[in-house]
C-alpha positions in Angstrom: -35.2 -25.9 -19.6 -33.8 -22.6 -20.6 -35.0 -19.4 -19.0 -34.1 -15.7 -18.8 -33.0 -14.7 -15.3 -35.6 -12.8 -13.3 -34.4 -10.0 -11.1 -31.8 -11.5 -8.7 -31.5 -10.7 -5.1 -28.6 -9.7 -2.7 -24.9 -10.3 -3.8 -26.0 -12.4 -6.7 -27.4 -9.3 -8.4 -24.0 -7.6 -8.4 -22.5 -10.7 -10.1 -25.1 -10.8 -12.9 -23.2 -10.8 -16.3 -24.0 -8.5 -19.2 -26.8 -9.4 -21.7 -24.6 -10.3 -24.7 -23.0 -13.7 -24.3 -19.6 -14.7 -25.7 -17.7 -17.9 -25.5 -16.2 -18.0 -22.0 -18.4 -15.4 -20.5 -19.4 -15.7 -16.7 -20.8 -19.0 -15.9 -22.2 -20.0 -12.5 -22.9 -23.7 -11.6 -25.3 -24.3 -8.8 -24.6 -27.8 -7.6 -24.2 -30.2 -4.7 -21.4 -32.5 -3.7 -23.4 -35.7 -4.4 -24.9 -34.8 -7.8 -23.3 -36.9 -10.6 -24.9 -34.7 -13.3 -23.2 -31.7 -11.6 -19.9 -33.4 -11.9 -20.4 -34.2 -15.5 -21.5 -30.7 -16.3 -18.4 -29.3 -14.5 -16.3 -31.8 -16.4 -17.6 -30.6 -19.8 -17.1 -27.0 -18.9 -13.5 -27.7 -17.8 -12.7 -29.7 -20.8 -14.0 -26.9 -23.1 -11.7 -24.4 -21.3 -14.8 -22.6 -19.8 -14.1 -20.9 -16.4 -17.0 -21.2 -14.0 -18.0 -20.3 -10.5 -19.6 -23.1 -8.4 -22.2 -22.4 -5.7 -23.1 -25.4 -3.5 -26.8 -25.0 -2.7 -26.5 -26.9 0.5 -23.8 -24.6 1.8 -24.5 -21.1 0.5 -27.4 -19.3 2.2 -30.2 -18.4 -0.2 -28.8 -20.5 -3.1 -31.3 -23.3 -2.9 -34.1 -20.8 -2.7 -32.8 -19.0 -5.9 -32.5 -22.4 -7.8 -36.1 -23.1 -6.7 -37.3 -19.9 -8.3 -35.7 -20.9 -11.6 -36.6 -24.7 -11.4 -40.5 -24.5 -10.6 -40.1 -24.9 -6.9 -37.6 -27.8 -7.0 -34.1 -27.9 -5.9 -32.9 -29.2 -9.3 -29.1 -29.3 -9.8 -27.2 -28.7 -11.9 -28.8 -25.3 -12.6 -26.3 -23.3 -14.7 -26.5 -19.6 -15.3 -24.7 -18.4 -18.5 -25.1 -14.7 -18.9 -28.8 -14.0 -18.6 -29.9 -17.5 -19.5 -30.7 -20.2 -16.8 -30.3 -23.8 -17.8 -32.0 -26.3 -15.4 -30.4 -29.8 -15.6 -29.3 -29.2 -19.2 -28.0 -31.8 -21.7 -24.5 -31.2 -23.0 -25.7 -29.9 -26.3 -27.8 -27.1 -24.6 -24.8 -26.4 -22.3 -22.4 -26.3 -25.2 -24.7 -23.9 -27.2 -25.2 -21.6 -24.1 -21.4 -21.2 -23.7 -20.7 -20.6 -27.3 -19.1 -24.0 -28.0 -19.5 -25.6 -31.4 -21.3 -29.0 -31.1 -18.7 -31.4 -30.1 
């Protein structure tokens, strides 16, 4: 599920990337330590040379609530923000397209 980011709160608003997305643009991965899909998504990003910031929703105050606003009230991880696009538990093709990778 891809969504445009609604207005973000607190420090997250200052970190919001620009509207236009280019390969390697700011990427934020909302995850947990036990999530195998999160590990897989981070592995894809790393193998593609895409830098990302990780936010553990169980450790960062307000992160779980933010994910819930994007994921229909659920704490769905990985939730990945690429520019102004939010990807909730994306497949690798959707993730690749969002970060500007040619289909692998």
